[in-house]
C-alpha positions as CSV (number, residue, x, y, z in Angstrom):
1,M,80.9,69.5,73.3
2,R,82.2,72.4,75.3
3,T,81.5,70.4,78.5
4,Q,83.7,67.7,77.3
5,I,86.5,70.1,76.4
6,M,86.2,71.6,80.0
7,V,86.3,68.2,81.6
8,L,89.2,67.0,79.7
9,S,91.2,70.2,80.6
10,F,90.4,69.4,84.3
11,Y,91.7,65.8,84.0
12,L,94.8,67.0,82.2
13,V,95.6,69.7,84.9
14,D,95.2,67.0,87.6
15,A,97.5,64.6,85.6
16,L,100.1,67.4,85.4
17,L,100.0,67.9,89.2
18,M,100.3,64.3,89.7
19,A,103.3,64.2,87.4
20,G,104.8,66.7,89.7
21,Y,104.3,64.5,92.6
22,A,105.8,61.6,90.6
23,V,108.9,63.7,89.7
24,H,109.5,64.2,93.4
25,G,109.1,60.5,94.1
26,A,105.8,60.9,96.0
27,L,103.9,58.9,93.3
28,P,104.8,56.0,90.9
29,P,105.7,57.4,87.5
30,V,103.0,55.4,85.9
31,A,100.3,57.2,88.1
32,P,99.9,60.4,86.1
33,I,100.0,58.6,82.8
34,A,97.4,56.0,83.9
35,F,95.2,58.8,85.3
36,G,95.5,61.1,82.2
37,A,94.8,58.2,79.8
38,A,91.7,57.2,81.8
39,G,90.4,60.7,81.9
40,F,91.1,61.2,78.1
41,G,89.4,57.8,77.4
42,L,86.2,58.6,79.5
43,T,86.0,62.1,77.9
44,G,86.4,60.7,74.5
45,L,83.8,58.1,75.0
46,F,81.2,60.7,76.1
47,A,82.3,62.9,73.3
48,V,81.6,60.1,70.8
49,M,78.2,59.6,72.4
50,V,77.3,63.2,72.0
51,R,78.4,63.1,68.4
52,M,76.1,60.2,67.8
53,G,73.2,61.9,69.6
54,L,73.0,59.4,72.4
55,H,72.7,62.2,74.9
56,R,69.4,63.2,73.4
57,R,68.0,59.7,73.2
58,M,69.1,58.9,76.8
59,G,67.9,62.3,78.0
60,G,70.2,65.1,79.4
61,A,69.7,64.1,83.1
62,V,70.6,60.5,82.6
63,F,73.6,61.2,80.3
64,T,75.0,63.8,82.8
65,T,74.4,61.5,85.7
66,L,76.6,58.8,83.8
67,Q,79.3,61.4,83.2
68,L,79.3,62.3,86.9
69,L,79.4,58.7,88.0
70,S,82.2,57.9,85.7
71,A,84.3,61.0,86.8
72,C,83.8,60.3,90.5
73,S,84.5,56.6,90.0
74,L,87.8,57.4,88.4
75,M,88.7,59.8,91.3
76,L,87.6,57.2,94.0
77,V,89.5,54.3,92.3
78,T,92.5,56.6,92.0
79,A,92.3,57.7,95.6
80,A,92.1,54.1,96.7
81,A,95.1,53.2,94.6
82,L,97.1,56.3,95.6
83,P,96.0,57.1,99.3
84,Q,99.0,59.4,99.7
85,I,97.1,62.0,97.6
86,G,93.6,60.8,98.6
87,M,92.5,63.9,100.4
88,L,93.4,66.0,97.2
89,L,91.4,63.6,95.0
90,L,88.4,63.9,97.4
91,L,88.6,67.6,97.0
92,T,88.4,67.1,93.2
93,L,85.1,65.3,93.8
94,I,83.5,68.7,94.8
95,V,84.4,70.0,91.4
96,A,82.7,67.0,89.6
97,L,79.6,67.4,91.6
98,A,79.6,71.2,91.1
99,T,80.0,70.8,87.3
100,A,77.1,68.2,87.1
101,A,74.8,70.2,89.3
102,L,74.5,72.8,86.5
103,Q,72.8,70.3,84.3
104,M,71.2,67.7,86.6
105,P,67.9,67.7,88.4
106,L,68.0,68.2,92.0
107,R,66.9,64.7,92.9
108,H,69.7,63.2,90.8
109,V,72.3,65.6,92.3
110,L,71.3,64.6,95.8
111,A,71.2,60.9,95.0
112,V,74.6,60.9,93.4
113,T,76.1,63.1,96.1
114,G,74.9,60.7,98.9
115,L,76.3,57.8,97.0
116,I,79.7,59.5,96.5
117,A,79.7,60.7,100.1
118,A,79.1,57.1,101.3
119,F,81.9,55.7,99.1
120,S,84.3,58.5,100.2
121,L,83.6,57.7,103.9
122,A,84.3,54.1,103.3
123,L,87.7,55.0,101.8
124,L,88.6,57.2,104.7
125,L,87.6,54.5,107.2
126,S,89.4,51.7,105.4
127,N,92.7,53.6,104.8
128,G,93.2,55.0,108.1
129,N,96.1,57.6,108.3
130,R,97.4,56.5,104.9
131,F,94.8,58.8,103.3
132,R,96.4,62.2,103.4
133,M,97.8,65.2,101.6
134,P,101.6,65.3,100.9
135,L,103.2,68.1,103.0
136,D,106.5,66.4,103.9
137,D,108.8,69.1,102.2
138,G,108.6,72.4,100.5
139,W,108.2,71.0,97.0
140,L,105.3,68.7,98.1
141,R,103.7,71.6,100.1
142,L,103.9,73.7,97.0
143,L,102.2,71.0,94.8
144,S,99.5,70.5,97.4
145,G,98.9,74.2,97.5
146,L,98.7,74.3,93.8
147,W,96.2,71.5,93.7
148,F,94.1,73.3,96.3
149,A,94.3,76.5,94.3
150,V,93.4,74.5,91.0
151,V,90.3,73.2,92.8
152,L,89.3,76.7,93.8
153,A,90.0,77.9,90.2
154,K,87.8,75.1,88.8
155,I,84.9,76.0,91.2
156,V,85.2,79.6,90.3
157,A,85.1,78.7,86.6
158,I,82.1,76.5,87.1
159,N,80.3,79.3,89.0
160,L,81.1,81.7,86.2
161,I,79.7,79.2,83.7
162,G,76.6,78.9,85.9
163,A,76.3,82.7,86.1
164,Q,76.5,83.0,82.3
165,M,73.9,80.3,82.0
166,R,71.6,82.1,84.5
167,K,72.1,85.3,82.6
168,A,71.3,83.6,79.3
169,L,68.3,82.0,80.8
170,S,67.0,85.3,82.3
171,A,67.5,87.1,78.8
172,S,65.7,84.2,77.1
173,N,62.8,84.5,79.6
174,S,62.8,88.2,79.1
175,R,62.5,87.7,75.4
176,L,59.9,85.1,75.8
177,E,57.9,87.3,78.1
178,A,58.2,90.2,75.7
179,A,57.1,87.9,72.8
180,L,54.1,86.6,74.9
181,T,53.1,90.2,75.7
182,Q,53.2,91.2,72.1
183,V,51.2,88.1,71.1
184,R,48.7,88.9,73.8
185,E,48.5,92.5,72.7
186,L,48.1,91.5,69.1
187,S,45.3,89.0,70.1
188,E,43.5,91.9,72.0
189,R,44.0,94.7,69.5
190,D,42.3,95.5,66.2
191,E,45.1,95.7,63.6
192,L,43.6,98.7,61.7
193,T,42.5,101.1,64.4
194,G,44.8,100.0,67.3
195,L,41.8,99.8,69.6
196,Q,40.9,96.7,71.5
197,N,39.0,94.1,69.5
198,R,35.7,92.5,69.8
199,R,36.9,89.5,71.9
200,S,38.8,91.8,74.3
201,I,36.1,94.3,74.9
202,L,33.5,91.5,75.5
203,A,35.7,90.0,78.1
204,L,35.9,93.3,79.8
205,L,32.2,93.7,79.6
206,T,31.7,90.3,81.1
207,E,34.0,91.3,84.0
208,E,32.2,94.6,84.6
209,R,28.9,92.8,84.7
210,A,30.1,90.4,87.3
211,R,31.4,93.3,89.3
212,F,28.1,95.0,89.1
213,S,26.3,91.9,90.2
214,R,28.5,91.7,93.3
215,G,27.4,95.2,94.3
216,G,29.7,97.4,92.1
217,L,28.8,100.6,90.5
218,A,26.5,100.7,87.5
219,F,28.0,101.1,84.0
220,G,27.0,102.0,80.6
221,V,27.5,100.3,77.1
222,A,27.1,102.2,73.8
223,I,27.4,100.9,70.2
224,L,28.7,103.7,67.8
225,D,28.0,103.2,64.1
226,I,29.6,105.5,61.4
227,D,26.8,106.8,59.3
228,H,26.7,105.9,55.6
229,F,30.2,104.3,55.8
230,K,29.5,102.4,52.6
231,R,29.2,105.7,50.7
232,V,32.7,106.7,52.1
233,N,34.1,103.6,50.6
234,D,32.2,103.9,47.3
235,R,33.0,107.6,46.8
236,H,36.5,107.9,48.1
237,G,37.9,104.3,48.1
238,H,38.6,101.6,50.7
239,A,42.0,103.1,51.6
240,M,40.2,106.4,52.6
241,G,37.6,104.2,54.4
242,D,40.5,102.9,56.5
243,E,41.7,106.4,57.2
244,V,38.2,107.3,58.4
245,L,38.2,104.3,60.7
246,R,41.5,105.3,62.2
247,A,40.6,108.9,62.6
248,F,37.3,108.0,64.2
249,A,39.0,105.7,66.6
250,K,41.5,108.4,67.5
251,I,38.8,111.0,68.0
252,V,36.7,108.9,70.3
253,A,39.6,107.4,72.2
254,G,41.1,110.7,72.9
255,R,38.0,112.0,74.6
256,L,37.4,109.1,77.1
257,R,38.1,108.8,80.8
258,S,41.0,106.6,81.7
259,T,38.6,104.0,83.1
260,D,36.5,103.8,80.0
261,R,37.2,101.5,77.0
262,I,36.5,101.6,73.4
263,A,36.9,98.8,70.9
264,R,36.2,98.1,67.3
265,Y,33.1,95.9,67.4
266,G,33.1,94.9,63.7
267,G,33.1,96.8,60.3
268,E,32.2,100.4,61.1
269,E,30.7,99.7,64.5
270,F,32.5,100.4,67.9
271,L,31.6,99.3,71.3
272,L,32.1,101.7,74.3
273,L,32.2,100.6,77.9
274,L,31.6,103.4,80.4
275,T,32.6,102.2,83.9
276,N,31.4,103.7,87.1
277,S,28.4,105.5,85.5
278,P,25.5,105.2,87.9
279,E,23.3,107.8,86.1
280,A,22.0,107.6,82.6
281,P,22.0,111.4,82.0
282,S,25.8,111.7,82.7
283,A,26.4,108.7,80.4
284,Q,24.2,110.2,77.8
285,L,26.0,113.5,78.0
286,A,29.4,111.8,77.6
287,V,28.4,109.9,74.4
288,E,26.7,113.1,73.1
289,R,30.1,114.9,73.4
290,L,31.6,112.0,71.4
291,R,29.0,112.4,68.7
292,C,29.7,116.2,68.4
293,A,33.4,115.7,68.3
294,V,33.0,113.3,65.3
295,A,30.5,115.7,63.5
296,E,32.8,118.7,64.1
297,Y,36.0,117.1,62.9
298,P,37.5,118.5,59.8
299,W,37.0,115.5,57.7
300,S,37.5,117.5,54.5
301,D,41.2,117.6,55.4
302,L,41.3,114.0,54.5
303,A,39.2,114.2,51.3
304,A,37.3,116.9,49.6
305,E,33.6,117.0,50.6
306,L,34.1,114.2,53.1
307,Q,31.8,114.5,56.1
308,V,31.5,111.8,58.7
309,T,28.9,111.5,61.5
310,C,27.9,108.6,63.8
311,S,24.8,107.2,65.4
312,I,25.0,106.0,69.1
313,G,22.8,103.5,70.9
314,L,23.3,103.7,74.7
315,T,22.1,101.5,77.5
316,M,22.8,101.2,81.2
317,S,23.3,98.1,83.4
318,C,20.2,96.6,85.0
319,A,20.1,94.1,87.8
320,G,19.5,90.5,86.7
321,E,20.4,91.2,83.0
322,G,23.2,89.4,81.2
323,V,25.7,90.8,78.6
324,A,23.7,89.6,75.6
325,E,20.5,91.4,76.8
326,M,22.3,94.5,77.5
327,L,23.9,94.5,74.0
328,E,20.5,93.8,72.5
329,R,19.1,96.9,74.1
330,A,22.1,99.0,72.9
331,D,21.7,97.7,69.5
332,A,17.9,98.6,69.5
333,A,18.8,102.1,70.7
334,L,21.3,102.3,67.8
335,Y,18.5,101.2,65.4
336,R,16.3,104.0,66.7
337,A,19.1,106.6,66.4
338,K,19.5,105.6,62.7
339,S,15.7,105.5,62.1
340,D,15.5,109.1,63.5
341,G,17.8,110.5,60.9
342,R,21.2,109.4,62.1
343,N,23.8,111.5,63.7
344,A,22.0,111.1,67.1
345,V,22.1,109.4,70.4
346,R,19.3,107.2,71.8
347,V,19.0,105.4,75.1
348,G,17.6,101.9,75.4
């Protein structure tokens, strides 16, 4: 509806300028009245169509094209009837095209512009030197200058509206991008610990495996399991169990290299990806430090007599082996660590 109000204001300004010409005798007195009434009628018609929702049924591009064609037709018909201000009316066509270009697809704009240009050329050729801009005396020159200034003001107003639309679109895109980033982050993160989740770490593991198969450096995978976690829940409650999981995640994540990745694998199990680790002893030393850090953490600060340790199964990448096989070996190594009394690291 704001577009209709803007278009109506444009028509009224043009009608007032035409009235100035009529007062000076350059136009018939009926000209500004007829033009203003036609502009008001067209604007009212399209406003009613918007009210009825026809612009949605027709589609924005078709509806705007109809508006543009009607506005340009009014200007061309008026220019043909009043060639003494024909050049000024052709200038106004630029405003109509600029307004529609804000809302129309490029192909529609080009098609309508070509059509209007053809009709304008035909008018110029058929009217000869009668098609002009009134400049016979000071009053007419003032009115023509005002008309030109009004055209410039309209174009500036349209560009300001376009800038606002672009700014709003940019802000909307930024909000959408932020929302998508947040959704992506949520889809890749474990809600409780803030670590990556199972799906995310498995995707990274698959990528690392592909990189290794193309000649990249070897890497390690470790499964970390909190020992006797069920006892923590039974003795201290599930809320404390959640606190233990969060603290465990913080301990491990804080002692990794920037290239390593840790994720909650499920329940009290965590999956560790050690990138660029060509030698098993160095990888084993790294996970051994993690085990010690967990065992030495002051868990009793969370709850009296609380003690937490973890068992770790480590495996290194092998040529010709897939992700599933590698995880099976890590899981088998974890089983041995548990069988050997827990709070231990075993390599598979």
